[in-house]
C-alpha positions in Angstrom: 0.0 0.0 0.0 1.3 3.4 -0.9 1.7 5.8 2.0 -0.3 8.4 0.1 -3.4 6.2 0.2 -3.4 6.0 4.0 -5.0 9.4 4.7 -7.8 8.8 2.2 -8.4 5.3 3.6 -8.6 6.7 7.1 -11.1 9.3 6.0 -13.2 6.7 4.3 -13.2 4.5 7.5 -14.2 7.4 9.7 -17.0 8.4 7.3 -18.3 4.8 7.3 -18.2 4.6 11.1 -20.1 7.9 11.4 -22.7 6.8 8.9 -23.2 3.6 11.0 -23.6 5.6 14.2 -26.3 7.8 12.5 -28.1 4.7 11.3 -28.0 3.1 14.7 -29.3 6.2 16.4 -32.3 6.2 14.0 -33.1 2.6 14.5 -34.8 1.1 17.6 -32.2 -0.7 19.6 -32.3 -3.4 22.3 -29.6 -1.5 24.0 -31.8 1.6 24.7 -34.5 1.6 27.4 -37.9 2.4 25.9 -39.8 5.3 27.6 -42.5 4.4 30.1 -46.1 4.8 29.0 -48.9 4.0 31.4 -51.7 2.2 29.5 -55.2 3.4 29.9 -58.0 1.5 31.5 -61.2 0.7 29.5 -62.4 3.9 28.0 -59.4 6.0 28.9 -56.3 6.8 26.9 -52.6 6.0 27.7 -50.4 8.5 29.4 -48.7 9.9 26.3 -52.0 10.4 24.3 -53.2 13.6 22.8 -56.9 13.7 23.8 -59.0 15.2 21.1 -62.5 14.6 22.6 -63.2 13.5 26.2 -67.0 14.0 26.0 -67.0 17.5 27.4 -66.2 20.1 24.7 -64.9 20.8 21.2 -61.9 22.9 22.2 -59.5 20.7 20.1 -61.6 21.3 16.9 -62.8 23.9 14.5 -65.2 23.7 11.6 -63.6 22.8 8.3 -64.2 26.4 7.1 -62.3 27.7 10.1 -65.3 28.9 12.1 -66.1 27.7 15.6 -67.5 24.2 15.7 -71.3 23.7 16.0 -71.7 20.0 16.6 -74.0 18.9 19.4 -72.2 17.7 22.6 -74.3 15.7 25.1 -74.0 12.7 27.3 -70.3 12.2 26.5 -70.6 12.2 22.7 -70.6 14.7 19.9 -72.9 14.4 16.9 -72.4 15.4 13.3 -74.6 18.4 12.6 -73.0 21.3 10.7 -70.0 21.1 8.5 -67.1 18.8 9.1 -64.8 19.2 12.1 -61.0 19.6 11.7 -58.4 19.4 14.5 -56.7 22.7 15.4 -53.4 20.7 15.6 -51.7 19.0 12.7 -50.1 15.5 12.9 -47.9 13.2 11.0 -47.6 9.5 11.8 -50.1 8.5 14.5 -52.0 5.8 16.4 -55.6 6.9 16.5 -58.5 5.6 18.7 -62.1 6.7 18.2 -65.5 5.3 18.8 -68.6 6.0 16.7 -72.2 5.0 16.3 -74.5 5.3 13.3 -78.2 6.3 14.0 -80.2 3.7 15.8 -83.2 4.5 13.6 -82.3 3.1 10.1 -83.0 5.4 7.2 -81.8 5.0 3.7 -79.5 2.4 2.3 -76.0 2.1 0.8 -74.0 5.3 1.1 -77.0 7.1 2.5 -77.1 5.2 5.8 -75.0 6.4 8.7 -72.3 8.0 6.5 -69.3 9.9 7.8 -65.6 9.5 7.6 -62.2 10.1 9.2 -59.8 11.9 7.0 -56.1 11.7 7.9 -54.2 14.9 7.0 -57.5 16.0 5.5 -56.7 13.7 2.5 -57.0 10.0 3.1 -60.3 8.6 4.4 -61.2 5.6 6.5 -65.0 5.3 5.9 -67.6 5.5 8.6 -70.9 3.9 7.5 -73.7 1.7 8.8 -72.5 -1.5 7.0 -74.6 -3.9 9.1 -76.7 -5.8 6.5 -76.3 -2.8 4.2 -74.8 -3.5 0.8 -72.7 -0.9 -1.1 -69.5 -0.9 -3.1 -66.8 -2.8 -1.4 -64.2 0.0 -1.1 -66.9 2.3 0.3 -68.2 0.3 3.2 -67.3 0.8 6.9 -63.5 0.6 7.6 -62.6 0.8 4.0 -59.7 3.0 2.8 -62.3 4.9 0.9 -62.1 4.5 -2.9 -59.0 2.3 -2.6 -59.2 -0.8 -0.4 -62.1 -2.8 1.0 -61.8 -4.1 4.5 -60.6 -7.7 4.9 -63.9 -8.5 6.7 -67.1 -6.7 7.7 -66.9 -6.4 11.4 -69.8 -4.0 11.8 -72.1 -3.9 14.8 -75.8 -3.2 14.7 -77.1 0.4 14.0 -77.0 2.5 17.2 -74.3 0.4 18.9 -70.9 1.9 19.7 -68.1 0.8 17.4 -64.3 1.4 17.6 -61.5 2.1 15.2 -57.9 1.7 16.1 -55.8 3.0 13.3 -52.0 3.3 12.7 -51.3 5.8 10.0 -47.9 6.6 8.4 -48.2 9.5 5.8 -46.7 9.5 2.4 -43.5 11.6 2.5 -42.0 13.7 -0.2 -38.4 12.6 -1.0 -35.4 14.8 -2.0 -35.7 13.4 -5.5 -39.2 14.7 -5.8 -40.8 11.3 -5.7 -43.4 10.5 -3.0 -42.6 7.6 -0.7 -45.8 5.6 0.2 -47.3 5.7 3.7 -49.6 3.0 5.2 -52.8 2.3 7.0 -53.4 -0.5 9.5 -56.9 -0.6 10.9 -58.7 -2.6 13.6 -62.5 -2.3 13.5 -64.1 -3.5 16.8 -60.8 -5.2 17.6 -60.7 -7.1 14.2 -57.9 -6.4 11.8 -59.4 -5.1 8.6 -56.6 -3.2 6.8 -53.1 -4.8 7.1 -50.4 -2.3 6.3 -52.2 -1.0 3.2 -50.1 1.4 1.1 -51.0 5.1 1.0 -49.6 6.3 -2.3 -50.1 10.1 -1.8 -53.0 10.6 -4.2 -55.8 12.4 -2.4 -59.4 11.3 -2.3 -61.6 13.3 -4.6 -63.7 14.4 -1.6 -60.7 15.8 0.2 -59.9 19.5 0.3 -56.1 19.0 0.1 -53.7 17.4 -2.3 -50.1 16.2 -2.4 -47.8 14.7 0.2 -46.9 16.6 3.3 -45.4 15.6 6.7 -48.3 16.8 8.8 -52.0 17.7 8.4 -55.2 17.8 10.4 -57.7 15.1 11.2 -61.1 15.7 9.7 -64.5 14.2 10.7 -66.8 14.3 7.8 -70.3 15.8 7.7 -72.3 13.7 5.2 -75.7 14.8 6.4 -76.2 11.8 8.8 -76.3 12.2 12.6 -73.4 10.0 13.4 -72.0 10.2 16.9 -68.4 10.2 18.1 -66.8 9.8 21.5 -63.5 8.9 23.2 -61.1 10.2 20.5 -57.4 10.3 21.2 -54.1 9.7 19.4 -50.4 9.0 20.0 -47.8 10.7 17.9 -45.4 8.2 16.3 -42.8 10.6 14.9 
């Protein structure tokens, strides 16, 4: 080996070691103690959750046009009533828990029965619909990634009964090369896995008010003209 090559070799080794340390710092490690999170009891969130609705008020929300929210709040729930609701905060990757109920009195059929939806970043919708013995297009029923993926199974409860969604969402991210890297949805409906790491490519739903990939955005609960109820909404930030 020529002596002149030693400095450059040393630099290369140091650079490789530095890159390895950066990669290790960004990767979960068995050598680092995880933070402590106190799990919630039934009906209550874990200690690191951001509570968006605890049954008392709509302080975490605004109407989708920016005005003050006008949904009814009573008996621990809020009810769809006037324009969609949007969170005042914006979020990236999250674990979301919410509970919802379609009207106990059945009116209409298909998409006209207990219709609402949960939009992530205002763009990507997990459908809320009364899908108990109610036929519609597969990628538009309850717990579908609306317009994209039908749920693996129909885990719907009867009209008027409380149902739960537990959703892990990773948003699409814009890369330095200008290309969008896909995100993903994993969804449990009433404790049943219905969307298993489904890709989110970055194309917005036609019903959304936003387009393109972005690191963060608001949650939006849709007003589709049906008096759907929501309660116990919280999330955990994953980024």
